[in-house]
Structures are given as C-alpha cells and as structure tokens.
C-alpha positions in Angstrom: -20.1 23.1 -33.4 -17.0 21.0 -33.7 -16.7 18.0 -35.9 -16.0 15.7 -32.9 -19.1 17.0 -31.1 -21.2 16.6 -34.2 -20.1 12.9 -34.7 -20.8 12.3 -31.0 -24.3 13.8 -31.2 -25.2 11.8 -34.3 -23.9 8.5 -32.7 -26.2 9.2 -29.7 -29.3 10.4 -31.6 -29.4 7.7 -34.2 -31.0 5.1 -31.8 -33.6 7.8 -30.8 -34.2 8.5 -34.4 -34.8 4.8 -35.1 -37.0 4.5 -32.1 -39.1 7.5 -33.0 -39.3 6.5 -36.7 -40.5 3.1 -35.8 -43.1 4.5 -33.5 -44.6 6.9 -35.9 -44.5 4.4 -38.6 -46.4 2.1 -36.4 -49.0 4.6 -35.4 -49.4 5.7 -39.0 -50.2 2.1 -40.0 -52.8 1.9 -37.2 -54.3 5.1 -38.2 -54.5 4.1 -41.9 -56.5 0.9 -40.8 -58.9 3.0 -38.9 -59.4 6.0 -41.3 -59.0 6.4 -45.0 -57.5 9.9 -44.3 -53.9 10.5 -44.1 -51.9 9.7 -41.0 -51.6 12.4 -38.4 -48.4 13.2 -36.7 -48.3 14.3 -33.1 -47.2 17.8 -32.3 -45.0 16.3 -29.6 -42.9 14.7 -32.4 -42.1 18.0 -34.1 -41.4 19.5 -30.7 -38.9 16.8 -30.0 -37.2 17.4 -33.5 -37.1 21.1 -32.7 -35.3 20.3 -29.4 -32.8 18.2 -31.4 -32.1 20.8 -34.1 -31.5 23.5 -31.3 -29.0 21.2 -29.6 -31.2 20.4 -26.6 -31.0 16.6 -26.5 -32.2 16.4 -22.8 -35.6 17.9 -23.7 -35.8 15.9 -26.9 -35.3 12.6 -24.9 -38.1 13.5 -22.5 -40.5 14.2 -25.3 -39.7 10.9 -27.2 -40.1 8.9 -23.9 -43.5 10.6 -23.5 -44.8 9.8 -26.9 -43.6 6.2 -27.0 -46.6 4.5 -25.7 -46.1 1.2 -23.9 -47.9 -1.6 -25.8 -47.1 -5.2 -26.1 -44.9 -4.7 -29.1 -43.1 -1.7 -27.8 -41.8 -3.2 -24.5 -38.5 -4.3 -26.0 -38.0 -0.9 -27.4 -38.5 0.6 -23.9 -36.0 -2.0 -22.5 -33.5 -1.3 -25.3 -33.7 2.5 -24.6 -33.3 2.1 -20.8 -30.4 -0.3 -21.3 -28.7 2.2 -23.6 -29.0 5.0 -21.0 -27.6 2.7 -18.2 -24.6 1.6 -20.3 -23.9 5.3 -21.1 -23.9 6.1 -17.4 -27.1 8.2 -17.7 -28.9 6.2 -14.9 -31.6 8.8 -14.1 -32.9 8.5 -17.6 -32.8 4.7 -17.5 -34.8 4.8 -14.3 -37.4 7.1 -15.9 -37.8 4.7 -18.8 -38.1 1.5 -16.8 -40.4 3.2 -14.3 -42.6 4.3 -17.1 -42.6 0.7 -18.3 -43.6 -1.1 -15.2 -46.2 1.4 -14.3 -48.3 0.2 -17.3 -51.2 -2.1 -16.3 -51.3 -3.6 -19.8 -48.1 -5.6 -19.3 -48.2 -9.3 -18.8 -46.4 -10.9 -15.8 -43.3 -11.9 -17.8 -42.9 -8.4 -19.3 -43.3 -6.6 -15.9 -40.9 -9.0 -14.2 -38.3 -8.1 -16.9 -39.0 -4.4 -16.3 -38.5 -4.8 -12.5 -35.3 -6.6 -13.0 -33.9 -3.8 -15.3 -35.1 -1.2 -12.9 -33.4 -3.0 -10.0 -30.2 -2.9 -12.0 -30.6 0.9 -12.5 -31.1 1.4 -8.8 -28.0 -0.7 -8.1 -25.9 1.4 -10.6 -27.0 4.6 -8.9 -26.3 3.2 -5.4 -29.9 3.0 -4.4 -29.4 -0.4 -2.8 -32.5 -0.4 -0.6 -34.8 0.2 -3.7 -33.0 -2.4 -5.7 -33.1 -4.9 -2.9 -36.9 -4.4 -2.7 -37.4 -5.0 -6.3 -35.2 -8.2 -6.4 -37.1 -9.6 -3.5 -40.3 -8.9 -5.1 -39.2 -11.0 -8.1 -38.2 -13.9 -5.8 -41.7 -13.8 -4.3 -43.3 -13.9 -7.9 -40.9 -16.8 -8.7 -39.6 -14.8 -11.8 -35.9 -14.4 -12.6 -35.1 -16.1 -9.3 -31.4 -16.8 -10.1 -30.6 -13.4 -11.5 -32.4 -11.6 -8.7 -30.5 -13.8 -6.1 -27.2 -13.1 -7.7 -27.9 -9.3 -7.5 -29.0 -9.5 -4.0 -25.7 -11.2 -3.0 -23.9 -8.5 -4.9 -25.6 -5.8 -2.9 -25.0 -7.5 0.4 -21.4 -7.8 -0.4 -21.1 -4.2 -1.2 -22.9 -3.3 2.0 -20.7 -5.8 3.9 -23.9 -7.5 5.2 -22.2 -10.9 5.4 -25.1 -12.6 7.3 -27.5 -11.9 4.3 -24.8 -12.6 1.8 -24.3 -16.1 3.4 -28.0 -16.8 3.5 -28.8 -15.9 -0.1 -25.6 -17.7 -1.4 -27.1 -20.8 0.1 -30.3 -20.2 -1.7 -28.4 -19.6 -4.9 -26.8 -23.0 -4.5 -30.2 -24.7 -4.4 -31.4 -22.7 -7.3 -28.4 -23.1 -9.6 -27.2 -26.5 -8.4 -23.6 -25.1 -8.2 -21.3 -25.7 -5.2 -20.6 -22.3 -3.7 -18.9 -23.5 -0.6 -15.7 -21.6 -1.3 -17.7 -18.2 -1.5 -19.6 -19.1 1.7 -16.4 -19.9 3.6 -15.1 -16.4 2.7 -18.4 -14.8 4.1 -17.8 -16.6 7.2 -14.2 -15.4 7.3 -15.5 -11.8 7.0 -17.9 -12.4 9.9 -14.9 -13.8 11.9 -12.8 -10.8 11.1 -15.5 -8.6 12.4 -15.7 -10.6 15.7 -11.9 -10.4 16.0 -12.1 -6.6 15.7 -14.7 -6.7 18.5 -12.4 -8.8 20.6 -14.7 -11.9 20.6 -12.1 -14.4 19.3 -14.0 -17.4 20.6 -17.0 -16.6 18.3 -14.5 -15.9 15.5 -12.9 -19.3 16.0 -16.2 -21.0 15.7 -16.9 -19.2 12.4 -13.6 -20.0 11.0 -14.1 -23.8 11.9 -17.4 -23.6 10.1 -15.6 -22.1 7.1 -13.1 -25.0 7.0 -15.9 -27.5 7.3 -17.7 -25.9 4.4 -14.5 -25.5 2.3 -11.7 -27.7 3.5 -9.3 -25.8 1.1 -10.0 -22.4 2.7 -6.4 -21.1 3.2 -7.9 -17.9 4.7 -9.4 -19.7 7.6 -6.1 -21.4 8.4 -4.1 -18.2 8.4 -6.7 -16.5 10.6 -7.0 -19.4 13.1 -3.2 -19.3 13.3 -3.2 -15.6 14.1 -5.8 -16.1 16.8 -3.7 -18.9 18.3 -0.5 -16.7 18.2 -2.2 -13.9 20.0 -3.3 -16.3 22.7 0.3 -17.7 23.0 -0.7 -21.0 21.7 2.2 -21.3 19.2 2.0 -25.1 18.8 -1.7 -24.7 17.5 -0.6 -21.8 15.3 2.2 -24.1 13.7 -0.4 -26.8 13.2 -2.8 -24.4 11.4 -0.1 -23.0 9.2 1.3 -26.4 8.1 -2.1 -27.5 7.1 -1.9 -24.9 4.3 0.6 -27.2 2.6 -2.4 -29.6 2.0 -4.9 -26.8 1.2 -3.0 -24.9 -1.6 0.8 -25.0 -2.0 0.8 -21.6 -3.8 -0.3 -19.8 -0.6 2.6 -21.3 1.6 4.7 -18.2 1.2 2.0 -16.4 3.3 2.5 -18.7 6.1 6.4 -18.4 6.4 6.6 -15.3 8.6 4.0 -16.4 11.3 5.6 -19.9 11.1 9.1 -18.4 11.9 7.6 -16.2 14.8 5.9 -19.3 16.3 8.9 -21.6 16.0 11.1 -18.9 17.5 8.7 -18.3 20.4 9.0 -22.1 21.2 12.9 -22.0 20.7 12.6 -24.7 18.0 14.9 -23.3 15.3 16.2 -26.8 14.4 12.7 -28.0 13.7 12.0 -24.8 11.7 15.1 -25.4 9.5 14.1 -29.0 9.0 10.6 -28.0 7.9 11.8 -25.3 5.6 14.3 -27.8 3.9 11.1 -29.9 3.2 9.2 -27.0 1.8 12.2 -26.2 -0.5 12.0 -29.6 -1.9 8.3 -29.2 -2.6 9.1 -26.2 -4.7 6.7 -24.0 -2.7 8.3 -20.7 -3.9 11.5 -18.8 -3.2 10.2 -17.4 0.2 10.9 -20.7 2.1 14.5 -20.9 0.4 15.2 -17.3 1.4 14.1 -17.9 5.0 16.2 -20.9 5.2 19.2 -19.1 4.0 18.6 -16.3 6.5 18.5 -18.8 9.4 21.7 -20.5 8.0 23.4 -17.2 7.9 22.4 -16.5 11.5 24.0 -19.7 12.5 27.2 -18.8 10.6 26.7 -20.9 7.5 26.9 -18.1 4.9 28.4 -20.4 2.3 25.8 -23.0 2.8 23.1 -20.3 2.4 24.6 -19.2 -0.9 24.7 -22.8 -2.1 21.1 -23.3 -1.3 20.1 -20.1 -3.3 22.2 -21.1 -6.2 20.7 -24.6 -6.4 17.3 -23.0 -6.4 18.2 -20.4 -9.1 19.5 -23.1 -11.3 16.1 -24.8 -11.3 13.7 -21.9 -10.8 15.3 -18.5 -11.4 13.7 -15.6 -9.7 14.6 -11.8 -9.2 14.3 -12.2 -5.5 16.7 -15.1 -5.4 19.2 -13.2 -7.5 18.8 -10.2 -5.3 19.6 -12.2 -2.2 22.6 -13.9 -3.8 24.0 -10.5 -4.7 23.6 -9.5 -1.0 25.7 -12.5 0.1 28.4 -11.9 -2.7 28.8 -8.3 -1.7 30.0 -9.2 1.7 33.1 -11.0 0.3 33.8 -9.0 -2.8 36.2 -6.1 -3.3 37.2 -3.7 -6.0 35.6 -3.6 -9.5 33.7 -6.8 -8.8 32.1 -5.2 -5.8 31.1 -2.0 -7.8 29.5 -4.2 -10.5 27.6 -6.1 -7.9 26.3 -2.9 -6.5 25.0 -1.9 -10.0 23.2 -5.3 -10.2 21.8 -4.8 -6.7 20.3 -1.5 -7.7 18.7 -3.1 -10.7 17.2 -6.1 -8.8 16.0 -3.9 -5.9 14.2 -1.6 -8.4 12.5 -4.6 -10.1 11.3 -6.0 -6.8 10.1 -2.6 -5.7 8.0 -2.1 -8.9 6.7 -5.6 -9.3 3.3 -6.9 -8.2 3.3 -9.8 -5.9 -0.2 -11.1 -6.5 -2.4 -11.7 -9.6 -6.0 -12.7 -10.3 -6.1 -15.9 -12.4 -9.4 -14.8 -14.0 -9.1 -11.1 -15.0 -5.3 -10.6 -14.8 -5.6 -8.0 -12.0 -2.1 -7.4 -10.3 -1.4 -5.9 -6.9 1.2 -5.7 -4.1 -1.1 -7.1 -1.3 -3.3 -10.1 -1.2 -7.0 -9.6 -1.8 -9.3 -12.5 -1.1 -11.9 -10.9 -3.4 -10.4 -9.5 -6.6 -10.9 -5.7 -6.7 -11.4 -5.8 -10.5 -13.6 -8.9 -11.3 -15.1 -9.2 -7.8 -14.5 -12.9 -7.7 -13.5 -14.7 -4.5 -10.4 -16.8 -4.2 -9.0 -15.9 -7.6 -6.0 -13.9 -6.5 -2.9 -15.8 -5.6 0.8 -15.1 -5.1 2.7 -14.8 -8.4 5.0 -17.7 -9.1 7.8 -17.5 -11.7 10.8 -15.3 -12.4 9.1 -12.2 -11.1 7.5 -13.8 -8.1 7.9 -16.9 -6.1 
C-alpha cells in the first residue's frame, strides 16, 4: 500500500474510529451499571475492525452504522457522520445514515425535523429533487426550520426552472425573513417573460416585464427585454424610451443598451439625435462604449480627427485597452513607414488583450465571463454580475 493511500485511509477512518470508540465506551458504561460483570463487546465491532484491517472500508462503514444505535445522546453523532459523507461526495452513505436516523420512533420533534432537513439536503445533492421537495414541504407543515426549508425549495425550483413556484416561495421567504427580495422576484418574472417570448406570446411577456419593473424599479433586465419586444414590433420610439430609462436604473449597464439604441435611432433616421445623446452619455462617464460609438458615427460623417480627439480626451481621464485599440485603428489610416509598423505591433497587442479579457464580473464571488449572466454561474446570486469598468473593461 502506498504512503499516500495510507495517509488518506487514516484521515478517513479516524472519525469512524472516534465514533465507534465513543459508542462502545458508552455501551460499556451502561453495562457496568447493570451488571457487575465485565463489559461485553459486540461481535459486529470486531467484524468491522476486520474489514478495516483487510482494506474493505465500505463494509466496515456499513457495520459501524448498524451498531451505532440511535438514542437521544447519539443523534448528533449520526448527523455528524452523515454530513461527513455528504461533504466527501458520498451521498448514498449520507442518505443511509439520515434515513436510519429519522426512522427511529424515539426521536423528539426537534431531532426528527433536523434529520429531515439533512436528508433533504442529501437528496438535493444527489439530484433527487422530488424527494427533497417533499421533505422540505413536510418541514413547512410542521413549522420547523421554515426559513431553511423555504430557501432550499427556491433553490430546487430555480434548478428545475419552475419560475412560478420559485416566485411563490420567494414571496413566502420575504414574509418569513423580513427581507426585501423584490430584485430576485423581478428576475423570476423576467424568466417567465422569456419563456412567453419564446412561445410568441409577447403581450403576456410585456405584462410580466411591467410587473417586474413594478416590483423592482431598478430592474435593468426588464428594460432591455421591453425594448427588444418594442423593436421587433417596429415601435422604435418606445424601444428608445425603454433603453434610456436604464440611465436612471443603473449606469453601469448602459453599455448593454448602446447597440439597440443605435439600431432604433437609425430605423427612425435620427442620427443627429443619437449623436447628441451619446455626447451626453460620454459626459456621464458611462463607459468607453458610448464614446467608441460616438467616434464611429463621427467617422461615418467624415470627422475622423474629431473622432480621434474624443477618444484621446476620454483616455486622458479614463484609460482603457479598448479605447487605445480604437485610437491605433484611426492612427494607422494616416501613418506610414516605421511608425505604421510600430502601430501594427501595438494593434496586435491590444487586440490580443481584448480577445482574452473578460467583460463581466460578479461583485460577490469574483466570477468573470465574456457574456452577461443575470444569475452568477458560480455563487448563484441574482443581479451580482455587471460589466467590468476600468482599464480592462469600460
């Protein structure tokens, strides 16, 4: 047996040895009170040790679980053993321990409720959401661990994309916890609206998005989705109105509105109004995206030097890789000889940096990605991922 394997085995078996040692010490003490004779040791105990010595820990664990009787003073030991298995990813064993626990008629209501909660977590970990859901609902009916059970139910419904139930139980959680979860409920409504858009029922989707904004007036996602519905219907004025509302909701998300804004203004042939609005956004320091779009429009109208000046002014205050990259593009058009070759080298560098960099980051766990996630893929929180601002972003 290798040294690494031996150390791993010892690390795993120490908790079992402690549990079994406590148990047989406990039973010996009871036996001593009952009889003046020496304490008897169960044959199952020796059988378990034999399995350990013969490198058969699975069989040993089964034996130790069997001999560890559930009494009022061993419940915590069962819970600790089950949690150990779940943390190690051995969910089947955790389930067996917790099932053995809750099946005992000697438990009081508090102990049984805690066992049900842990068993529900085991089922969740193994993907048996229907069983976990049933246990958590049983806890709600018994009025035990209501907040934890409700939170886990919401987690299940999110994973199943059952947004109707997720919305309902989030409302219940607000009442139980006293916390304002309007921002989360707004996202569930947006998820429902997205499903309606996919089905082609945009009128229902619009109602859901209006409700999302009523619940959370800062819900940027609802504005972007309402604008998209309006664009598809040819209502470009309404789309512009929805997109400009983002300025009051969260300035950090304005870069997400630039492309649909340009599309809507172009459809209405209102380029001058678009330029005026982009100039105002540039003054609000809403990121490099409005500045780059403004420079692009100026270039289309023949004002290349004015476009360069705008970018240089922005870079002096808030330098960004994307801004430098665009300035190199404009400079290449008028450069020759060695200067042009040097600019090409710089262009390769900035283009590589832009290609590799992440555009979005979670403000809670630090997750980074190239696309916007309304729910962080890492910490699973809603509304925590935003466009990155600074030299590597906006």
